[in-house]
C-alpha positions as CSV (number, residue, x, y, z in Angstrom):
1,M,54.5,-71.1,120.6
2,P,55.1,-73.2,117.6
3,D,56.4,-72.1,113.7
4,F,53.7,-73.4,112.2
5,E,55.8,-72.1,108.8
6,Q,58.4,-74.3,109.7
7,N,56.4,-77.2,110.2
8,E,55.3,-77.3,106.8
9,R,58.8,-77.1,105.4
10,A,59.3,-79.8,107.9
11,E,61.1,-83.0,105.9
12,F,58.8,-85.4,107.1
13,N,55.5,-83.6,106.9
14,Q,52.4,-85.6,106.0
15,A,51.4,-83.8,102.6
16,V,53.1,-86.4,100.3
17,S,51.2,-89.4,102.2
18,Y,47.9,-87.2,102.2
19,L,47.7,-86.9,98.8
20,N,48.3,-90.5,98.4
21,R,45.5,-91.1,100.7
22,L,43.5,-89.0,98.3
23,N,44.4,-90.5,95.1
24,I,43.6,-94.1,96.5
25,L,40.0,-93.0,97.8
26,F,39.2,-90.9,94.3
27,S,40.7,-94.0,92.5
28,G,38.3,-96.2,94.7
29,C,35.2,-93.6,93.9
30,D,36.4,-94.2,90.3
31,Q,36.3,-98.0,90.4
32,A,33.4,-98.6,92.6
33,S,31.2,-96.4,90.2
34,I,32.0,-97.9,87.4
35,N,31.3,-101.6,88.9
36,L,27.9,-100.2,89.8
37,D,29.3,-101.1,93.5
38,I,26.8,-98.8,95.2
39,F,27.8,-100.1,98.6
40,G,31.8,-99.2,97.9
41,W,31.1,-96.4,96.1
42,Y,28.8,-94.7,99.1
43,H,31.8,-95.9,101.9
44,S,34.4,-94.1,99.5
45,I,32.6,-91.1,99.6
46,L,32.5,-90.9,102.8
47,A,36.1,-91.7,103.2
48,L,36.7,-88.7,100.9
49,M,34.4,-86.4,102.9
50,R,36.4,-87.0,106.2
51,E,39.7,-86.5,104.3
52,L,38.9,-83.0,102.7
53,S,36.2,-82.2,106.0
54,T,39.3,-80.0,106.9
55,W,39.3,-78.2,103.5
56,M,35.1,-77.4,104.5
57,S,33.2,-74.8,105.7
58,V,30.9,-75.2,108.6
59,D,28.3,-74.5,105.9
60,Q,29.8,-77.0,103.5
61,R,30.5,-79.6,106.2
62,S,26.0,-79.3,107.0
63,D,25.3,-79.6,103.4
64,F,27.1,-82.8,103.3
65,D,25.9,-83.7,106.1
66,Q,22.3,-83.2,105.0
67,R,23.0,-84.7,101.8
68,I,24.2,-87.9,103.8
69,R,21.0,-88.3,105.4
70,E,19.2,-88.6,102.5
71,I,21.7,-91.2,100.4
72,N,21.5,-93.3,103.7
73,G,17.5,-93.3,103.3
74,N,18.3,-94.6,99.4
75,L,20.6,-96.6,100.5
76,K,18.5,-98.6,102.7
77,I,15.8,-99.3,100.3
78,Y,18.9,-100.5,98.0
79,L,20.4,-102.9,100.0
80,G,17.0,-104.1,101.3
81,Q,15.6,-104.5,97.5
82,A,19.1,-106.7,96.9
83,Q,19.0,-108.7,99.2
84,K,15.7,-109.8,98.0
85,G,17.4,-110.3,94.7
86,N,16.6,-107.0,93.0
87,S,19.7,-105.5,92.4
88,N,18.7,-103.0,90.1
89,I,20.3,-99.3,91.4
90,S,17.5,-96.4,91.1
91,S,18.9,-93.5,88.9
92,D,17.8,-91.5,92.0
93,L,20.8,-92.7,94.3
94,Y,22.9,-93.2,91.3
95,M,23.2,-89.6,90.9
96,M,23.1,-88.4,94.1
97,L,26.2,-90.3,94.8
98,H,27.6,-88.7,91.8
99,E,26.9,-85.3,92.6
100,L,28.3,-85.9,95.8
101,E,31.7,-87.0,94.2
102,I,31.8,-84.2,92.1
103,K,31.2,-81.7,95.2
104,L,34.0,-83.3,96.7
105,R,36.1,-83.1,93.5
106,D,35.3,-79.3,93.5
107,I,36.5,-78.8,97.5
108,A,39.8,-80.7,96.6
109,H,40.5,-78.8,93.4
110,K,39.5,-75.5,95.2
111,A,42.2,-76.4,98.0
112,G,44.6,-77.1,95.4
113,L,45.0,-80.8,96.2
114,L,44.6,-81.8,92.6
115,M,47.7,-81.3,90.5
116,K,48.5,-79.1,88.0
117,M,49.7,-80.0,84.7
118,Q,52.7,-79.1,83.7
119,D,55.1,-79.3,80.5
120,D,58.0,-80.3,82.5
121,A,57.5,-83.2,85.0
122,F,60.3,-81.4,87.0
123,D,58.2,-78.1,87.5
124,A,55.5,-80.2,88.6
125,L,57.3,-81.3,91.9
126,R,57.9,-77.6,92.9
């Protein structure tokens, strides 16, 4: 039987890589939302959901799946209108993406994946 506690302390575990991926995806969400890139924001959120899915309960995953189905309907309407030259973003679609991202950030926070502020940078690495 593997010693999981030993694996967590292994020199080459994926913790730093995982946190780096999360950072890149959260930054992607920020940039896409600032640029009103709805399609990019949506796909950044989907990637974040995949990364954070192991920290979610079954009920949370079901809730997220339901929200994604709702967003898909609104996104299809938006993309259809954008192809016709109307690139106005509905406030409903924007708020759905916004709320989903906030929920993902909350999951990351509760999982202890967001760094706590430290007075001394050296202490933050412990």
